[in-house]
N, C-alpha and C positions, 0 to 999 in steps of 0.2 A: 503494499499500500503506500502510495505517495503521501507525505503528510499533508499538503495542502487539498484535503477534502473537506467538504463543508460539513462542519460539527452542528449537531442538534441544537435548535434555538426554541424558545418558548413563542407560539403564536396563539391567540385566541381566535383567528378565522375559524368558521365551519369548515369541515373537512369535506369537500365535494369536489367534483370534477369541473369546477368551474374555470373560465378564463384560458381554456383551450386554444383558443383561435390564434393568441400571440405567436404560438410555436408548434403549430399542427404536426402529428406524428409522422405524416405522408412527408413532411420537409425533412424529417431525419434521417441519417444514414443507417444502411445495414450492408453487409456481405454475404447474406444469406446464410451465415452461420450465428452470429449476433445481431442485433439491432438494438439501438439506443432510441429511447422513446421517455415520453415525461412520466412522472410517478404516479400510480394510482393509490386511492384509498386502500384498494385491497392488497397492496404491497406490505401493508404495515407488519403483519405477523411475520413474513418472511424477512423483513429488516431486523425487526425485533429478534428472529432465532439467530440471523447472522452475526449479529452484533453481541452474542454471548461468547463468541469466538476468542480466547485469550490472546491470539495474534493481533487481532483487530485491535482489541482494548490496548495493546502494548503500544503499537505503533500510530495509532489515530487519536485525536483529543476528543473521544466520544465522552458523554457522561458515564459516570460509574455510581451506583449500577446503573446499567440500561434497561430501562424498562419499555413496556408497550405505549407509554405515553410519550417517551422519548422517540421511538420508532414514528410514531404519529406526528409529533411536532417536525421531525425532520422531513417528512414528505411535504407537509404544509409549507415548511420554510423553503424547500428546495422549489416548489412550484411557484410560490410567491417571488422569489428572486429571480426566477427565470422568466416570469411575467414582465418584471421591471426590465431586466437585460442589464448590461449586455453580457453577464455572466449567463451560463446555462448549467444545470445541475439534472443529470439525466440517470434513468435507469439501464443498466446493461442486462438485456434478457434473450434467452435462447429464441433465435428468429422462427425455429418451428414450432415450438408449444407456448412461448411467452412466459418460461419459467425466469424466475429472476436469479440473475447470476450476481451483480453486484452493482457498483455504482460509479459514475464518472462526472467530473466536472470541469467546467472551462472558467476560470476567475478572469474575468475581462472579455475582451481586450480593452485595456487602459493606454491609450495611444497607439503605438503598434507591439506593444506587449500583452501576453497572455501566459497564465500559469495554469497548470492542469493537475488533478488529484484523482485518485481512484481507490476502489478496494473490491476485492471479491470475496463472496461466502467461501467458506473453506471447501465445500463440496465441489466449487467449480475451479479450482485452483489446478493447474498442471496441465490444463488443455489448450493453452494459448489464447484464452477469451480475452484477459486483460490488454496483451499486444494488440488483438484485433479491434478492441474498444478503442485504444488509443489511437490508432491508426485512423479510424474512423471519424473520431472527434477531431483531430488535428487535421485531417483533408477537408473535412466539412468546413473547419474555421477559416481553412487557408482559401475556400471556396467563396465564403459569404462573409467575410471581414478583411479588413486593412492588415492583420497581424503579421508581422514580420519575425519577431523574436518569440518563442515558444519555451517554456519552460516548467520544470518541475522539479522537488526536491523529496528526499527520502531521510528517514533516520541512517546514520553512518552504519547500523547493524542490519539495515535491512537490504540486504543483497538482491533478494528475489524482484523486488519492485524496481531497483536500477536495471536489472537484465530485461524486464519489460520495456522500460523507457529506451534501452539501447537497441532492441529489436526493432522497434517502431519508428528509429531512425534519429533519437536523440544521441548526443554526445556527453559523455561525462565530463563538466567542466572543472570541478573542484569541491573541495569541503570548505564551507563557510562556518567558522568558528562560533560557538553560542548563537546561532542563528535562531534556535527555538528553545522552549521551557517546556519541561515535565510537568507533570501535575503537581509536583512538588514544588515547582517554581525553580527548579535547577537547570542550568543552562546545558543544551545538548547540541552537538554537531550536525550538521546537515549536508549531505551530498547533493549538489545541483547538477541537473542535466538539461542540456540545452538543445534545440534545433532552431536554425534559422534559415529563413527563405532567402532566396536570392532576389527576388523581385523588389522593386522600390514602392514604397507606399503611394496609393494613388493622390492626386491632389485636384482641389476643385477646378 
């Protein structure tokens, strides 16, 4: 898991399938194996189950304990943020049966830069799904925004997520000391991975 993944926040909005028009699922990418889509209310139980995994709890700043209310808040908040834009917080699902595999986010673009984050449920790991999802959101972002610098970062001990990034065309840029904090407020080092588009940003 890359650490820049949207953490659960508290929302009081009713949990409905509202406001799908700003980013309809038919506009989102698939490669026939995995598909990216907006979050659904019915995903809450699968998100709750996935976030009981100690690996996710270790590498991502999710609430502890992670409750069903946490999962509901995550889904509501993800859709609310996506509706506002330009960030996009999406579910990774099996293209054949819509089974939830994980989560992927694009933070920004902010100017010419965007940052990405992702996690997979334990049962979905080891099949290349995260690499497929990261490639999809990167290519979709390059096609629909002016982003040039794409980056993500991982815990220095999370080699698996780093391998995902490199398979998706990112390069290891280096370690940033004390970039993040753990739950106890202690600084931790992070590894940055970067992909740079060779295009120039469009101008008015």
